[in-house]
SEROFI-613004 format. One line per field, with one value per residue: y, x, z of N, C-alpha, C in turn. Coordinates in Angstrom, 3 decimals, padded with zeros to 6 digits, always signed. Example, Ala and Ser with C-alpha at 12.3 -4.5 7.8 and 13.67 -1.06 7.14 Angstrom:
BEGIN
n.v c(-005.690,-002.250)
n.u c(+013.190,+012.850)
n.w c(+007.800,+007.080)
ca.v c(-004.500,-001.060)
ca.u c(+012.300,+013.670)
ca.w c(+007.800,+007.140)
c.v c(-003.300,+000.030)
c.u c(+013.200,+012.900)
c.w c(+007.800,+007.870)
This chain:
BEGIN
n.v c(-002.480,-001.253,+001.172,+002.040,+004.729,+005.961,+008.894,+011.533,+010.659,+010.873,+012.476,+013.103,+014.677,+013.145,+013.325,+014.935,+015.447,+013.849,+013.594,+011.088,+010.188,+008.271,+007.523,+006.034,+004.880,+004.292,+002.039,+002.172,+000.986,+000.940,+001.461,-000.361,-001.149,+000.615,+000.876,+001.074,-000.234,-001.153,-001.688,-002.355,-002.486,-005.811,-006.775,-008.128,-007.256,-005.084,-004.359,-001.157,+000.726,+000.890,+001.892,+001.787,+001.676,+003.107,+004.783,+003.918,+003.347,+001.648,+000.961,-000.044,-000.956,+000.282,+002.674,+003.987,+006.849,+008.513,+008.379,+009.131,+007.941,+008.642,+009.283,+010.279,+009.880,+010.880,+011.449,+009.038,+008.409,+007.697,+008.711,+009.099,+010.715,+011.349,+011.858,+012.948,+011.398,+008.607,+007.179,+004.407,+004.279,+004.379,+003.157,+001.491,+002.553,+001.226,+001.440,-000.027,-001.297,-002.393,-003.076,-002.719,-003.214,-001.145,-002.227,-005.152,-005.722,-007.111,-007.845,-007.185,-007.130,-004.427,-003.140,-000.473,+000.701,+001.645,+004.080,+005.757,+006.384,+008.087,+008.538,+010.532,+010.542)
n.u c(-007.554,-009.666,-009.110,-008.732,-008.134,-007.035,-007.101,-006.184,-005.344,-003.303,-001.567,-003.051,-004.225,-005.627,-009.133,-009.395,-010.155,-010.508,-010.941,-011.368,-010.910,-011.873,-011.355,-012.625,-011.424,-011.199,-012.551,-015.633,-018.832,-020.847,-021.114,-021.711,-022.204,-020.050,-017.266,-015.436,-012.562,-010.259,-006.936,-004.963,-001.595,-000.532,-003.100,-006.252,-007.794,-010.529,-013.972,-015.342,-017.319,-020.129,-021.688,-024.512,-025.507,-027.839,-027.584,-027.917,-026.586,-024.219,-022.544,-019.652,-019.746,-017.788,-017.205,-019.527,-021.531,-019.368,-018.044,-018.828,-020.053,-020.127,-021.041,-020.247,-021.714,-021.397,-018.731,-017.592,-016.727,-016.066,-016.419,-015.206,-015.975,-014.271,-014.599,-013.853,-011.543,-009.674,-006.750,-006.838,-008.003,-005.991,-004.617,-004.180,-006.248,-008.550,-010.314,-013.108,-014.951,-017.766,-017.733,-018.941,-017.619,-017.275,-016.817,-016.736,-018.805,-018.453,-018.573,-017.096,-015.395,-013.234,-010.209,-008.571,-005.181,-004.670,-004.496,-002.627,-003.649,-002.937,-003.353,-002.549,-001.915)
n.w c(+163.958,+165.537,+167.962,+171.360,+173.414,+176.406,+178.490,+180.782,+183.256,+186.260,+189.002,+192.095,+195.083,+198.028,+198.251,+196.084,+192.540,+189.350,+185.819,+183.553,+180.149,+177.300,+174.071,+171.195,+168.091,+164.528,+162.035,+162.628,+163.157,+165.114,+168.662,+171.490,+174.784,+177.061,+179.270,+182.428,+184.015,+186.640,+187.903,+190.574,+191.909,+192.393,+192.642,+191.478,+188.364,+188.501,+188.058,+187.433,+186.402,+184.152,+181.125,+179.096,+175.590,+175.516,+177.651,+180.273,+183.514,+185.644,+188.707,+190.574,+194.027,+195.619,+194.398,+194.005,+194.129,+194.160,+191.701,+188.289,+185.323,+181.848,+178.396,+175.036,+172.216,+169.634,+169.550,+170.029,+172.618,+176.029,+179.401,+182.763,+185.639,+188.503,+191.803,+195.190,+195.712,+196.920,+198.509,+198.055,+195.590,+193.805,+190.888,+187.703,+185.201,+182.963,+179.916,+178.222,+175.399,+173.563,+170.352,+167.052,+163.944,+161.010,+158.471,+158.409,+160.108,+162.374,+165.795,+168.894,+172.093,+172.960,+174.326,+176.051,+176.655,+179.141,+181.823,+184.273,+187.556,+190.428,+193.810,+196.405,+199.952)
ca.v c(-002.046,-000.318,+001.559,+002.803,+005.457,+006.675,+010.085,+012.223,+010.166,+011.687,+012.486,+013.983,+014.474,+012.574,+014.277,+015.638,+014.927,+013.670,+013.091,+010.266,+010.069,+007.160,+007.725,+004.932,+005.296,+003.217,+001.845,+001.829,+001.093,+001.314,+001.059,-000.692,-000.763,+001.060,+000.803,+001.302,-001.180,-000.683,-002.717,-001.879,-003.429,-007.014,-007.093,-008.471,-006.187,-005.018,-003.529,+000.126,+001.285,+000.581,+002.660,+001.157,+002.576,+003.949,+005.692,+003.344,+003.227,+000.798,+001.260,-000.872,-000.378,+001.080,+003.979,+004.540,+008.124,+009.311,+008.358,+009.258,+007.556,+009.258,+009.030,+011.153,+008.957,+011.540,+011.421,+007.678,+008.629,+007.462,+009.467,+008.862,+011.789,+010.740,+012.835,+012.439,+010.288,+008.026,+006.461,+003.083,+004.384,+004.324,+001.997,+001.746,+002.526,+000.765,+001.498,-001.056,-000.998,-003.434,-002.331,-003.334,-002.532,-000.675,-003.020,-006.550,-005.789,-008.010,-007.199,-007.769,-006.209,-003.823,-002.575,+000.484,+000.277,+002.075,+005.335,+005.658,+007.321,+007.969,+009.398,+010.643,+010.778)
ca.u c(-008.831,-010.257,-008.227,-009.263,-007.044,-007.418,-006.354,-006.666,-004.772,-002.271,-001.400,-003.988,-004.303,-006.863,-010.221,-009.423,-010.947,-009.960,-011.842,-010.726,-011.578,-011.459,-011.875,-012.498,-011.195,-011.127,-013.736,-016.643,-020.237,-021.576,-020.560,-022.751,-021.810,-018.697,-017.051,-014.140,-012.006,-009.003,-006.084,-003.926,-000.472,-000.748,-004.512,-006.985,-008.526,-011.893,-014.910,-015.635,-018.591,-020.553,-022.788,-025.037,-025.719,-028.969,-027.259,-028.081,-025.296,-024.041,-021.294,-019.192,-020.110,-016.711,-017.126,-020.868,-021.669,-018.161,-017.696,-019.922,-019.688,-020.944,-020.520,-020.602,-021.765,-020.890,-017.277,-017.171,-015.922,-016.630,-015.751,-015.549,-015.642,-013.915,-014.551,-013.551,-010.626,-009.004,-005.535,-007.159,-008.392,-004.784,-004.639,-004.249,-007.638,-008.720,-011.647,-013.449,-016.135,-018.292,-017.714,-019.224,-016.823,-018.048,-016.606,-017.125,-019.946,-018.065,-018.704,-016.349,-014.873,-011.921,-009.635,-007.493,-003.941,-004.688,-003.917,-002.309,-004.213,-002.280,-003.965,-001.657,-002.560)
ca.w c(+163.405,+166.475,+169.048,+172.477,+174.036,+177.614,+178.856,+181.961,+184.487,+186.862,+190.449,+192.771,+196.517,+198.544,+198.248,+194.820,+191.437,+188.016,+184.801,+182.549,+178.868,+176.455,+172.733,+170.249,+166.717,+163.562,+161.207,+163.625,+162.788,+166.309,+169.946,+172.451,+176.131,+177.331,+180.704,+183.042,+184.971,+187.208,+188.475,+191.471,+191.982,+193.167,+192.768,+190.267,+187.715,+188.985,+187.332,+188.064,+185.968,+182.798,+180.561,+177.897,+174.461,+175.841,+178.731,+181.606,+184.194,+186.810,+189.391,+191.669,+195.313,+196.183,+193.757,+193.888,+194.800,+193.946,+190.284,+187.344,+183.967,+180.817,+177.055,+173.935,+171.089,+168.440,+169.622,+170.372,+173.814,+177.344,+180.451,+184.154,+186.558,+189.776,+192.879,+196.528,+195.501,+198.068,+198.131,+197.557,+194.190,+192.994,+190.003,+186.273,+184.782,+181.598,+179.347,+177.260,+174.611,+172.696,+169.104,+165.765,+162.930,+159.880,+157.268,+158.572,+161.017,+163.445,+167.089,+169.989,+173.096,+172.794,+175.546,+176.000,+177.289,+180.523,+182.268,+185.696,+188.518,+191.721,+194.816,+197.546,+201.236)
c.v c(-000.955,-000.086,+002.328,+003.430,+006.250,+007.914,+010.664,+011.728,+011.089,+011.530,+013.507,+013.671,+013.842,+013.658,+015.049,+014.901,+014.788,+013.251,+012.347,+010.228,+008.859,+007.320,+006.506,+005.484,+004.078,+003.155,+001.282,+002.022,+001.553,+000.839,+000.809,-000.239,-000.324,+001.044,+001.094,+000.190,-000.575,-001.853,-002.062,-002.905,-004.616,-007.436,-007.480,-007.222,-006.233,-004.050,-002.276,+000.622,+000.902,+001.526,+002.005,+002.176,+003.524,+004.882,+005.167,+003.072,+002.258,+001.047,+000.185,-000.170,+000.578,+002.472,+004.662,+005.808,+009.037,+009.434,+008.485,+008.920,+008.219,+008.947,+010.082,+010.292,+009.577,+011.508,+010.035,+007.675,+008.329,+008.196,+008.845,+010.042,+011.174,+011.838,+012.150,+011.253,+009.898,+007.340,+005.071,+003.095,+004.336,+003.028,+002.458,+001.558,+002.208,+000.994,+000.309,-000.680,-002.193,-002.780,-003.228,-002.545,-002.201,-001.546,-004.441,-006.741,-006.817,-007.245,-007.937,-006.687,-005.715,-003.184,-001.506,-000.031,+000.807,+003.432,+005.286,+006.767,+007.060,+008.999,+009.384,+010.965,+012.076)
c.u c(-009.452,-009.280,-009.010,-008.088,-007.574,-006.553,-006.943,-006.119,-003.684,-002.232,-002.340,-003.969,-005.633,-007.927,-010.366,-010.207,-010.109,-011.084,-011.038,-011.578,-011.038,-012.144,-011.599,-012.322,-011.047,-012.389,-014.841,-018.034,-021.070,-020.811,-021.714,-022.316,-020.350,-018.507,-015.628,-013.815,-010.738,-008.246,-004.978,-002.800,-000.783,-002.188,-005.103,-007.620,-009.986,-012.720,-015.240,-017.027,-018.854,-021.669,-023.213,-025.183,-026.880,-028.750,-027.500,-026.720,-025.363,-022.653,-020.954,-019.482,-019.043,-016.606,-018.474,-020.994,-020.481,-017.799,-018.956,-019.423,-020.650,-020.326,-021.017,-020.558,-021.221,-019.372,-016.720,-016.296,-016.723,-015.776,-016.066,-015.044,-015.441,-013.730,-014.242,-012.605,-009.909,-007.721,-005.809,-007.729,-007.187,-004.748,-004.401,-005.699,-007.717,-010.155,-011.864,-014.741,-016.490,-018.582,-018.075,-018.478,-017.671,-017.941,-017.147,-018.414,-019.706,-018.043,-017.890,-015.916,-013.485,-011.507,-008.606,-006.280,-003.778,-004.054,-003.763,-002.996,-003.556,-002.875,-003.075,-002.443,-002.094)
c.w c(+164.266,+167.612,+170.099,+173.208,+175.214,+177.805,+180.132,+183.280,+185.010,+188.359,+191.064,+194.263,+196.905,+198.683,+196.957,+193.762,+190.179,+187.088,+183.751,+181.291,+178.130,+175.110,+171.865,+168.844,+165.827,+162.734,+162.083,+163.048,+163.972,+167.534,+170.903,+173.847,+176.175,+178.843,+181.120,+184.019,+185.547,+187.813,+189.288,+191.529,+192.890,+193.325,+191.420,+189.664,+188.163,+188.154,+188.128,+187.703,+184.524,+182.389,+179.258,+176.781,+174.701,+177.013,+180.130,+182.223,+185.352,+187.374,+190.404,+192.988,+195.852,+195.568,+193.646,+194.730,+194.633,+192.470,+189.441,+185.948,+182.987,+179.458,+176.088,+172.683,+169.799,+168.380,+169.910,+171.624,+175.072,+178.369,+181.811,+184.970,+187.934,+190.816,+194.203,+196.470,+196.783,+197.616,+197.569,+196.139,+193.254,+192.198,+188.577,+185.856,+183.294,+181.142,+178.429,+176.559,+173.754,+171.352,+167.928,+164.700,+161.715,+158.645,+157.391,+159.361,+162.114,+164.753,+168.136,+170.964,+172.712,+174.106,+175.231,+176.741,+178.710,+180.751,+183.786,+186.478,+189.863,+192.670,+196.047,+198.811,+201.861)
């Protein structure tokens, strides 16, 4: 019904920047909060950042001041600008969104399949 697709991952040197995008598609009535999570090998998935439908943002302490989350409601897309990247930022990054479908008006969380971010030292 609803698909979330991430893009923008890749290989970058420490101190560099990447911008990730996540576009939602399908029969969508509205999207509430959207966010980013990440999971490094052998570690639990951790929350990175969230943005509400009204544009309020929250960040995990480890990325605060380096990452910026934003959204384009007309495009059903959430972004995260990642600056001053560190090797410990290496992970698969997943987006999620709280979506109300246009047909059933059913609301639930959806997840993307992830995009790899690798930061070299």
